[in-house]
C-alpha positions as CSV (number, residue, x, y, z in Angstrom):
1,X,-0.4,0.2,-0.1
2,X,1.6,3.3,-1.1
3,X,2.1,6.1,1.7
4,X,1.3,9.1,-0.7
5,X,-1.4,8.6,-3.5
6,X,-0.8,11.6,-6.2
7,X,-3.5,12.8,-9.0
8,X,-3.4,15.4,-11.5
9,X,-6.6,17.2,-12.3
10,X,-7.9,19.5,-14.7
11,X,-11.3,21.1,-14.5
12,X,-13.5,23.7,-16.0
13,X,-17.3,24.8,-15.3
14,X,-20.3,27.2,-16.7
15,X,-18.2,26.7,-20.1
16,X,-21.9,28.1,-21.7
17,X,-20.9,27.3,-25.3
18,X,-17.9,29.4,-25.6
19,X,-16.1,27.7,-27.6
20,X,-13.8,30.6,-29.1
21,X,-11.7,32.8,-26.8
22,X,-13.5,35.6,-24.8
23,X,-12.5,39.3,-24.2
24,X,-11.5,39.7,-20.7
25,X,-10.9,42.7,-19.0
26,X,-7.5,43.1,-16.8
27,X,-7.0,46.3,-14.5
28,X,-3.4,47.1,-13.7
29,X,-1.7,50.0,-11.7
30,X,1.1,51.6,-13.1
31,X,2.6,54.8,-11.8
32,X,-0.3,55.6,-9.7
33,X,-2.4,55.3,-12.8
34,X,-5.2,52.6,-14.0
35,X,-5.1,51.0,-16.9
36,X,-7.7,48.6,-18.6
37,X,-6.0,45.6,-20.9
38,X,-8.5,44.1,-23.1
39,X,-7.8,40.5,-24.3
40,X,-9.1,37.7,-25.7
41,X,-8.3,34.3,-23.7
42,X,-10.0,30.5,-23.2
43,X,-11.8,28.8,-26.0
44,X,-12.0,25.5,-26.4
45,X,-8.8,24.7,-29.0
46,X,-6.9,26.8,-26.1
47,X,-8.0,24.6,-23.2
48,X,-7.6,21.4,-25.5
49,X,-3.7,22.2,-26.0
50,X,-3.7,23.0,-22.3
51,X,-5.6,19.8,-20.9
52,X,-3.3,17.3,-23.2
53,X,0.2,19.2,-21.9
54,X,-1.3,18.6,-18.2
55,X,-2.4,15.5,-19.5
56,X,1.3,14.4,-20.9
57,X,3.0,15.7,-17.5
58,X,0.9,13.7,-15.4
59,X,2.2,10.3,-17.7
60,X,5.8,11.6,-17.3
61,X,5.2,11.6,-13.5
62,X,3.9,8.4,-13.9
63,X,0.4,9.3,-11.6
64,X,-3.0,9.5,-12.7
65,X,-5.2,12.0,-14.7
66,X,-8.7,13.5,-14.3
67,X,-10.5,15.9,-16.3
68,X,-13.8,17.0,-15.0
69,X,-16.5,19.5,-16.3
70,X,-18.2,21.1,-13.5
71,X,-21.6,21.5,-15.5
72,X,-23.4,24.2,-17.4
73,X,-22.1,23.5,-21.0
74,X,-25.2,24.8,-22.6
75,X,-26.9,28.2,-23.5
76,X,-24.7,31.2,-23.6
77,X,-23.6,32.2,-26.9
78,X,-25.1,31.9,-30.6
79,X,-23.4,28.1,-31.0
80,X,-26.0,26.9,-29.0
81,X,-28.4,28.8,-30.2
82,X,-27.6,27.5,-33.8
83,X,-26.9,23.5,-33.1
84,X,-29.0,23.3,-29.9
85,X,-26.4,21.1,-28.0
86,X,-24.9,18.9,-30.9
87,X,-21.6,21.2,-31.2
88,X,-21.4,21.2,-27.3
89,X,-20.9,17.4,-27.8
90,X,-18.8,17.4,-30.5
91,X,-16.4,19.3,-28.9
92,X,-16.4,17.8,-25.4
93,X,-15.7,15.1,-27.2
94,X,-12.9,16.4,-28.7
95,X,-11.6,17.5,-25.1
96,X,-11.8,14.0,-23.7
97,X,-13.6,14.7,-20.3
98,X,-13.5,11.6,-17.7
99,X,-16.8,13.4,-16.4
100,X,-19.6,16.0,-17.0
101,X,-22.1,16.5,-13.8
102,X,-25.8,18.0,-15.0
103,X,-26.2,21.4,-15.0
104,X,-29.0,23.5,-14.6
105,X,-29.0,25.3,-18.2
106,X,-28.8,21.8,-19.9
107,X,-32.1,21.0,-18.5
108,X,-33.8,24.3,-19.0
109,X,-36.1,22.9,-21.9
110,X,-36.9,19.3,-20.3
111,X,-35.1,15.7,-20.9
112,X,-35.2,15.5,-24.6
113,X,-32.2,18.0,-25.0
114,X,-30.5,16.0,-22.3
115,X,-31.5,12.8,-24.3
116,X,-30.0,14.4,-27.8
117,X,-27.0,15.5,-26.3
118,X,-26.4,11.8,-24.5
119,X,-27.0,10.0,-27.3
120,X,-23.7,11.9,-28.8
121,X,-20.9,12.4,-25.8
122,X,-18.3,9.8,-25.4
123,X,-18.2,10.0,-21.6
124,X,-20.8,9.9,-18.6
125,X,-22.8,12.7,-17.6
126,X,-23.4,12.3,-13.9
127,X,-26.5,13.2,-11.9
128,X,-26.5,11.3,-8.7
129,X,-29.2,13.1,-7.1
130,X,-31.5,13.0,-10.3
131,X,-33.9,10.3,-9.3
132,X,-35.8,9.1,-12.8
133,X,-38.1,6.4,-11.2
134,X,-41.2,8.1,-11.4
135,X,-40.0,8.9,-15.5
136,X,-42.6,7.7,-18.0
137,X,-40.4,4.6,-20.0
138,X,-42.9,5.7,-23.4
139,X,-42.3,9.1,-23.7
140,X,-40.1,10.7,-26.6
141,X,-36.7,12.2,-24.5
142,X,-36.9,9.5,-21.7
143,X,-33.5,9.5,-19.9
144,X,-33.8,6.8,-17.0
145,X,-31.5,3.8,-17.9
146,X,-29.4,5.6,-20.5
147,X,-26.1,4.2,-20.8
148,X,-24.1,7.2,-20.6
149,X,-25.9,8.7,-17.4
150,X,-25.0,7.8,-13.9
151,X,-28.0,8.9,-11.9
152,X,-29.9,7.8,-8.7
153,X,-30.0,4.5,-7.9
154,X,-33.7,4.4,-6.2
155,X,-32.9,0.8,-4.6
156,X,-30.2,1.8,-2.9
157,X,-30.8,5.3,-2.3
158,X,-27.6,6.3,-3.4
159,X,-25.7,8.0,-6.4
160,X,-24.6,6.0,-9.2
161,X,-20.9,6.5,-9.1
162,X,-17.9,6.3,-11.4
163,X,-15.2,3.9,-10.3
164,X,-11.7,4.3,-12.1
165,X,-8.4,2.2,-11.1
166,X,-6.6,4.3,-8.5
167,X,-2.9,2.5,-7.4
168,X,-4.0,-0.3,-5.1
169,X,-7.2,0.9,-4.7
170,X,-9.9,2.7,-7.0
171,X,-11.6,6.5,-7.2
172,X,-14.8,7.2,-6.7
173,X,-16.2,10.2,-8.8
174,X,-19.8,11.3,-7.7
175,X,-22.1,13.7,-9.5
176,X,-24.0,15.9,-7.6
177,X,-26.3,18.7,-9.0
178,X,-28.9,21.2,-7.8
179,X,-32.1,19.8,-5.6
180,X,-33.9,22.7,-6.8
181,X,-33.8,22.0,-10.1
182,X,-37.5,22.4,-10.7
183,X,-37.2,26.0,-9.1
184,X,-34.2,26.7,-11.6
185,X,-34.8,25.1,-15.0
186,X,-37.8,23.3,-17.0
187,X,-37.3,19.6,-15.9
188,X,-39.4,17.3,-16.6
189,X,-42.8,17.0,-14.1
190,X,-41.8,13.1,-13.7
191,X,-38.1,14.0,-13.2
192,X,-37.4,14.4,-9.5
193,X,-34.6,15.8,-7.4
194,X,-33.0,14.6,-4.2
195,X,-31.7,16.2,-1.4
196,X,-27.8,16.2,-2.6
197,X,-26.4,16.6,1.2
198,X,-28.3,13.2,2.2
199,X,-27.5,11.6,-1.1
200,X,-23.7,12.3,-0.9
201,X,-23.6,11.5,2.8
202,X,-25.2,8.3,1.9
203,X,-23.1,7.3,-1.3
204,X,-20.1,8.0,0.8
205,X,-21.0,6.0,3.7
206,X,-21.9,3.0,1.0
207,X,-18.1,3.3,-0.6
208,X,-16.6,3.2,2.3
209,X,-18.2,-0.3,2.7
210,X,-16.7,-1.3,-0.5
211,X,-12.9,-0.1,1.9
212,X,-13.1,3.0,-1.5
213,X,-11.7,6.3,0.1
214,X,-10.9,8.4,-2.3
215,X,-14.2,10.1,-3.6
216,X,-14.3,12.8,-5.2
217,X,-17.8,14.7,-5.3
218,X,-18.3,16.4,-9.1
219,X,-21.1,19.3,-8.1
220,X,-23.3,21.7,-9.9
221,X,-24.3,23.4,-6.5
222,X,-22.4,26.5,-6.3
223,X,-19.8,27.7,-3.8
224,X,-22.0,28.1,-1.0
225,X,-23.5,25.1,-1.1
226,X,-20.3,23.1,-1.7
227,X,-18.9,24.7,1.7
228,X,-22.5,23.8,3.0
229,X,-21.7,20.1,1.5
230,X,-18.3,20.0,3.0
231,X,-19.1,20.8,6.0
232,X,-21.7,18.6,6.8
233,X,-20.8,15.6,4.8
234,X,-17.7,13.8,6.1
235,X,-15.2,11.8,4.0
236,X,-15.1,13.8,0.9
237,X,-12.0,13.6,-0.9
238,X,-12.2,16.9,-2.7
239,X,-15.0,19.0,-4.7
240,X,-15.0,20.1,-8.1
241,X,-17.6,22.6,-8.5
242,X,-19.5,25.3,-10.8
243,X,-22.6,27.0,-10.9
244,X,-21.3,30.0,-9.3
245,X,-19.0,31.3,-12.3
246,X,-16.6,31.8,-9.1
247,X,-13.1,32.1,-9.3
248,X,-10.7,31.0,-7.4
249,X,-7.0,32.3,-7.2
250,X,-5.3,35.7,-6.7
251,X,-6.1,37.9,-9.5
252,X,-6.6,41.0,-7.4
253,X,-3.3,42.8,-8.8
254,X,-5.1,42.2,-12.3
255,X,-8.5,43.7,-11.2
256,X,-10.5,41.0,-10.3
257,X,-11.2,38.2,-7.5
258,X,-8.6,37.3,-4.3
259,X,-9.6,34.5,-3.0
260,X,-8.3,30.8,-1.8
261,X,-7.8,28.4,-4.7
262,X,-8.8,25.3,-2.8
263,X,-10.9,26.7,-0.1
264,X,-11.0,24.2,2.6
265,X,-13.8,23.3,4.6
266,X,-13.7,20.3,7.0
267,X,-10.5,19.3,5.5
268,X,-12.2,19.2,2.2
269,X,-10.6,21.3,-0.9
270,X,-13.2,22.7,-2.9
271,X,-12.7,24.1,-6.6
272,X,-14.0,25.9,-9.4
273,X,-12.6,27.6,-12.3
274,X,-14.4,31.0,-13.0
275,X,-16.8,30.7,-16.5
276,X,-17.2,30.9,-20.4
277,X,-14.1,28.5,-20.6
278,X,-11.6,31.9,-19.9
279,X,-9.7,29.7,-17.4
280,X,-8.7,26.4,-16.9
281,X,-8.2,24.9,-13.6
282,X,-5.1,22.5,-12.7
283,X,-4.0,20.9,-9.5
284,X,-1.9,18.4,-8.2
285,X,-2.7,16.3,-4.9
286,X,-2.2,13.8,-2.8
287,X,-3.7,11.9,-0.4
288,X,-3.4,9.6,2.5
289,X,-4.9,5.9,2.2
290,X,-8.1,7.5,3.9
291,X,-8.9,9.3,1.2
292,X,-7.9,12.3,3.1
293,X,-5.8,15.4,1.1
294,X,-2.3,16.1,2.8
295,X,-1.6,18.4,0.1
296,X,-2.1,20.4,-3.1
297,X,-0.7,22.3,-5.5
298,X,-2.6,24.4,-8.1
299,X,-4.8,27.3,-9.2
300,X,-6.6,28.9,-12.3
301,X,-5.1,30.0,-15.5
302,X,-5.9,32.1,-17.8
303,X,-4.7,31.5,-22.0
304,X,-4.2,34.6,-23.2
305,X,-3.6,35.3,-27.0
306,X,-1.3,37.9,-28.3
307,X,-3.6,40.6,-28.8
308,X,-3.7,43.3,-25.9
309,X,-5.4,46.3,-26.2
310,X,-4.3,49.2,-23.9
311,X,-7.3,52.1,-22.1
312,X,-7.1,54.3,-19.6
313,X,-10.0,57.0,-18.2
314,X,-8.6,59.9,-19.8
315,X,-7.5,60.4,-23.5
316,X,-4.1,61.0,-23.0
317,X,-1.9,58.4,-24.9
318,X,-0.2,56.3,-23.8
319,X,3.3,55.9,-24.9
320,X,4.8,52.7,-26.1
321,X,7.1,52.2,-22.6
322,X,4.0,52.0,-20.7
323,X,2.7,49.7,-22.8
324,X,5.4,47.5,-22.8
325,X,5.6,47.3,-19.2
326,X,1.6,46.6,-18.7
327,X,1.9,43.8,-20.8
328,X,5.1,42.3,-19.4
329,X,3.3,42.7,-15.7
330,X,0.4,40.8,-17.0
331,X,1.9,38.7,-18.8
332,X,4.7,37.5,-16.1
333,X,1.7,36.8,-13.6
334,X,1.9,33.5,-12.3
335,X,-1.8,32.9,-13.3
336,X,-1.4,33.6,-17.2
337,X,-0.8,30.7,-19.6
338,X,0.0,31.7,-23.4
339,X,-2.9,30.9,-26.0
340,X,-1.2,27.9,-27.7
341,X,-4.0,25.7,-29.2
342,X,-5.1,22.4,-30.6
343,X,-5.3,23.1,-34.2
344,X,-7.7,20.3,-34.5
345,X,-10.4,21.5,-32.4
346,X,-9.6,25.2,-34.1
347,X,-10.3,23.4,-37.6
348,X,-13.4,22.3,-36.9
349,X,-14.7,25.3,-34.5
350,X,-13.8,27.6,-37.8
351,X,-15.1,25.2,-40.8
352,X,-18.3,23.1,-39.3
353,X,-19.5,25.6,-36.8
354,X,-18.4,29.4,-37.2
355,X,-19.9,30.3,-40.4
356,X,-23.4,29.8,-39.3
357,X,-22.3,33.2,-36.9
358,X,-20.6,34.9,-39.1
359,X,-24.2,36.2,-41.0
360,X,-25.4,38.1,-37.9
361,X,-21.9,39.0,-37.2
362,X,-22.4,41.8,-39.4
363,X,-26.0,42.6,-38.8
364,X,-24.9,46.3,-36.9
365,X,-27.3,47.2,-34.0
366,X,-26.2,50.4,-32.4
367,X,-22.4,51.9,-31.3
368,X,-22.5,51.8,-27.4
369,X,-20.7,54.5,-26.1
370,X,-19.1,52.7,-22.8
371,X,-18.9,49.8,-20.8
372,X,-21.8,48.7,-19.0
373,X,-21.0,46.3,-16.6
374,X,-22.9,43.3,-15.8
375,X,-22.8,42.3,-11.7
376,X,-25.5,39.8,-10.8
377,X,-25.4,41.6,-7.1
378,X,-24.9,45.4,-5.7
379,X,-20.9,45.8,-4.6
380,X,-18.9,48.0,-3.0
381,X,-17.9,49.5,-6.5
382,X,-21.6,48.9,-8.0
383,X,-23.5,49.6,-5.4
384,X,-26.7,49.7,-7.9
385,X,-25.3,46.4,-9.2
386,X,-25.9,45.5,-12.6
387,X,-25.5,48.5,-15.1
388,X,-27.2,46.7,-17.9
389,X,-30.0,44.8,-16.6
390,X,-32.1,48.0,-15.8
391,X,-31.8,48.5,-19.5
392,X,-33.3,45.5,-20.2
393,X,-36.1,45.4,-18.0
394,X,-36.8,48.9,-19.6
395,X,-36.4,47.6,-23.2
396,X,-39.4,44.7,-22.4
397,X,-41.6,47.7,-20.2
398,X,-41.3,49.6,-24.0
399,X,-42.2,46.4,-25.8
400,X,-45.1,45.6,-24.0
401,X,-46.2,49.0,-23.3
402,X,-47.7,48.9,-27.0
403,X,-50.1,46.2,-27.1
404,X,-50.9,46.7,-22.9
405,X,-50.9,50.7,-22.3
406,X,-51.4,50.5,-18.7
407,X,-48.6,48.2,-17.8
408,X,-47.2,49.8,-14.2
409,X,-43.5,47.7,-14.3
410,X,-41.5,45.0,-15.8
411,X,-39.2,42.9,-13.5
412,X,-36.5,40.6,-14.5
413,X,-33.7,38.5,-13.0
414,X,-30.1,38.9,-12.7
415,X,-29.2,36.2,-14.1
416,X,-31.5,35.9,-17.3
417,X,-28.7,38.9,-18.5
418,X,-25.2,36.6,-19.3
419,X,-22.4,39.3,-20.2
420,X,-21.5,43.2,-19.3
421,X,-22.3,45.0,-22.7
422,X,-18.6,46.6,-24.3
423,X,-17.9,49.8,-25.9
424,X,-18.3,49.8,-29.3
425,X,-20.4,48.2,-32.0
426,X,-23.3,46.4,-31.1
427,X,-24.3,43.3,-33.4
428,X,-27.3,41.4,-33.4
429,X,-25.1,38.4,-32.5
430,X,-24.0,40.0,-29.5
431,X,-27.5,39.9,-28.3
432,X,-28.5,36.5,-29.0
433,X,-24.9,34.9,-28.4
434,X,-23.5,36.8,-25.6
435,X,-25.9,39.2,-23.5
436,X,-29.7,37.5,-23.5
437,X,-29.1,34.3,-25.3
438,X,-32.1,32.7,-23.6
439,X,-35.4,32.7,-26.1
440,X,-37.6,33.5,-23.4
441,X,-41.3,34.6,-24.5
442,X,-42.6,37.5,-22.6
443,X,-45.4,37.6,-20.3
444,X,-47.9,40.2,-18.6
445,X,-49.7,39.5,-15.5
446,X,-52.4,41.7,-12.7
447,X,-50.6,41.4,-9.6
448,X,-51.3,42.6,-5.9
449,X,-49.4,45.2,-4.5
450,X,-48.5,42.7,-1.5
451,X,-47.3,40.0,-3.6
452,X,-44.9,42.2,-5.5
453,X,-43.5,43.2,-2.2
454,X,-43.2,39.1,-1.4
455,X,-41.3,39.0,-4.6
456,X,-38.9,41.4,-4.3
457,X,-37.6,40.4,-0.6
458,X,-38.0,36.2,-1.7
459,X,-35.8,37.1,-4.5
460,X,-33.4,38.9,-3.1
461,X,-33.1,36.6,-0.2
462,X,-32.7,33.4,-2.6
463,X,-30.0,35.6,-4.1
464,X,-28.1,36.5,-0.9
465,X,-28.6,33.3,1.1
466,X,-30.1,35.5,3.5
467,X,-32.0,33.0,6.4
468,X,-33.0,30.4,3.3
469,X,-31.4,28.3,1.1
470,X,-30.7,30.4,-2.0
471,X,-30.5,29.4,-5.6
472,X,-28.0,32.1,-6.7
473,X,-27.5,35.4,-7.0
474,X,-28.8,34.9,-10.7
475,X,-32.3,35.6,-8.4
476,X,-31.4,39.6,-7.6
477,X,-34.6,41.6,-8.9
478,X,-33.8,44.0,-11.1
479,X,-37.1,46.3,-11.9
480,X,-38.3,49.2,-14.2
481,X,-40.8,51.7,-13.2
482,X,-40.3,50.4,-9.7
483,X,-37.8,51.5,-6.7
484,X,-37.4,49.7,-3.6
485,X,-35.0,49.8,-0.1
486,X,-33.9,46.3,1.1
487,X,-32.6,46.0,4.6
488,X,-30.9,42.3,4.9
489,X,-30.3,43.0,8.3
490,X,-34.3,42.9,9.5
491,X,-36.3,40.1,10.0
492,X,-38.3,37.6,7.4
493,X,-40.9,39.2,5.9
494,X,-40.0,43.3,7.0
495,X,-37.1,43.9,4.5
496,X,-38.3,45.5,1.9
497,X,-39.0,48.8,3.7
498,X,-40.2,50.9,1.0
499,X,-41.6,50.5,-2.5
500,X,-42.4,52.8,-5.1
501,X,-44.1,52.5,-8.7
502,X,-43.7,55.4,-11.0
503,X,-47.3,56.0,-12.1
504,X,-48.7,59.2,-14.2
505,X,-45.5,60.4,-14.2
506,X,-45.0,60.6,-10.5
507,X,-43.1,58.0,-8.0
508,X,-46.1,57.1,-5.4
509,X,-46.0,54.7,-2.8
510,X,-46.8,51.2,-3.5
511,X,-50.4,50.3,-2.0
512,X,-50.6,46.2,-0.6
513,X,-54.5,45.8,-2.0
514,X,-53.9,47.9,-5.0
515,X,-54.0,45.8,-8.5
516,X,-50.9,46.6,-10.9
517,X,-49.9,45.0,-14.6
518,X,-46.2,43.8,-15.1
519,X,-43.8,41.9,-17.1
520,X,-41.5,39.4,-17.0
521,X,-39.6,36.6,-18.9
522,X,-42.1,33.6,-18.9
523,X,-38.9,31.5,-16.9
524,X,-39.2,34.5,-14.4
525,X,-43.2,34.6,-14.5
526,X,-43.3,30.9,-14.1
527,X,-42.0,31.4,-9.9
528,X,-38.6,29.8,-10.2
529,X,-36.1,31.4,-8.0
530,X,-37.6,32.9,-5.6
531,X,-40.3,34.4,-7.8
532,X,-43.1,32.1,-6.7
533,X,-45.5,35.1,-5.6
534,X,-45.6,36.2,-9.1
535,X,-48.2,32.7,-9.5
536,X,-50.2,34.4,-7.3
537,X,-51.3,36.9,-10.5
538,X,-54.7,37.5,-11.0
539,X,-54.1,36.7,-14.7
540,X,-51.0,36.0,-16.7
541,X,-51.5,36.5,-20.4
542,X,-48.2,35.5,-23.3
543,X,-46.9,38.9,-25.6
544,X,-47.4,37.6,-28.9
545,X,-44.6,37.8,-31.1
546,X,-42.3,39.1,-28.9
547,X,-39.1,37.4,-27.0
548,X,-36.7,38.4,-24.6
549,X,-33.6,39.5,-27.0
550,X,-36.2,40.4,-29.4
551,X,-37.6,43.3,-27.2
552,X,-33.7,44.1,-26.2
553,X,-32.8,44.7,-30.7
554,X,-36.3,47.0,-30.4
555,X,-35.2,49.1,-27.9
556,X,-31.7,49.5,-29.2
557,X,-32.6,50.1,-32.4
558,X,-35.1,52.6,-31.8
559,X,-33.6,54.4,-28.3
560,X,-30.5,53.1,-28.7
561,X,-28.9,57.0,-28.2
562,X,-30.6,56.7,-24.9
563,X,-28.1,54.2,-23.3
564,X,-25.4,56.4,-23.3
565,X,-27.0,58.9,-20.5
566,X,-27.0,58.1,-17.1
567,X,-29.5,55.5,-15.8
568,X,-29.3,53.5,-12.9
569,X,-31.7,50.8,-11.3
570,X,-33.0,52.9,-7.9
571,X,-32.0,50.1,-5.4
572,X,-31.4,50.8,-1.6
573,X,-30.0,47.7,-0.8
574,X,-27.9,47.1,3.0
575,X,-26.6,43.8,3.2
576,X,-27.1,41.3,5.7
577,X,-23.5,40.6,6.5
């Protein structure tokens, strides 16, 4: 029996169909001046190259290697809109993951797209707490008993696991996904999700009875729920996670997050790798015979392209010497890799999938005069939260007002907006592919004021895990025509301290018993992610022939000049922390 068990892991999560490199903006300081450096990073061809390098290095050291995906490959760009998961399966097969966990966006449109994905992939899709025992075996899109799916074993009450040889024993990979899936996605009604913590605990107990101690949890729960899982369940060797788009690592000196890579809770390190295939997590671990991680070394890495565009807030020219210093400063950061790529993967993207997107990129809607940052929650740097989500709500309002003149407000969730709006030309491809990739219909509804207050509080509670088991920061509400104050330090049910609605060209107090007409996407109006009180509306009515991205495109075409003007959502937000 070896004294130390060594393992190398490469991991990604929440890639959301970002097959090509993504534009990422870093902020660097030089001589007390702040500079923005924009560079394309990541993408599947670069991932393929660096994963293969890591695989070869592990082979040279004669130690096992795993490549794992933390879920949410679907949605996000025009590639998904055009190819509906076929390109995702093809390109993931080329990356050769050992396993992927089911994310909520895989099942946004029910079970059928998941079945099509399973039919194409050459690796297991894991969802160890997804109970398919009640699924109709005669329906189209059936997932039950699919050979590529490791779901819930009802007879034993545990997850089906992936076992791999590991020195003189075996290593187990257990896939656990959100048990709140019906609240955040749209699985078929006969598809159930079992409690994530209980399933994990029972599964580990069963593995220990087989004398399997080395256990990797491949999770799509988000960083907060991963922490809770590690805290409540003993015997987890490590967690590879996703869902919350958490970028671990020390990126503070380049204007990004600064948090531990491999944050350890209850002796269990937790690893997340950001989002959108921008970064790759690489870690070497040592275990003892009992499956405990003795030590690990690794981090998240950006994969930078050759071209770096440098700008600053003033219009002063930047000298070539300063540009050279800044570029070297960025490239010398220990978490930056080069942009070498796998030519085979790049050729597949460019020849088989890229041509379908080119035409939409030529359709320019407007020139955006400044960057609009999308952050899901208010923060110190962005006290009003997202700078683009309020414009999305305003576009829904303008589109719907044409058919519903008595409309009072629009309400959208932060997660429905996927990326920031960058300065420069805005194309149809940018809207459908990056900013609003979910083609959701709009829905109007008439609702009492008291339920609007209930929605505002429950969604903020859900976004911040304030006294409840949350569904992620994507539930945070961004309205148009409503402004509110939230105090997270107050007791449940009393945290919305004031709400006003804009009527008759005046801000007026919202009245509990008064009726108001609102508009939201069909996803939000269905009550998911804390929006359940919208189901108490007196009526709901779809807006014919108008989807969320179409409303935004209409708004940009008609009112694009206004986007350059000052406009913030009226939120007074006091954190519970």
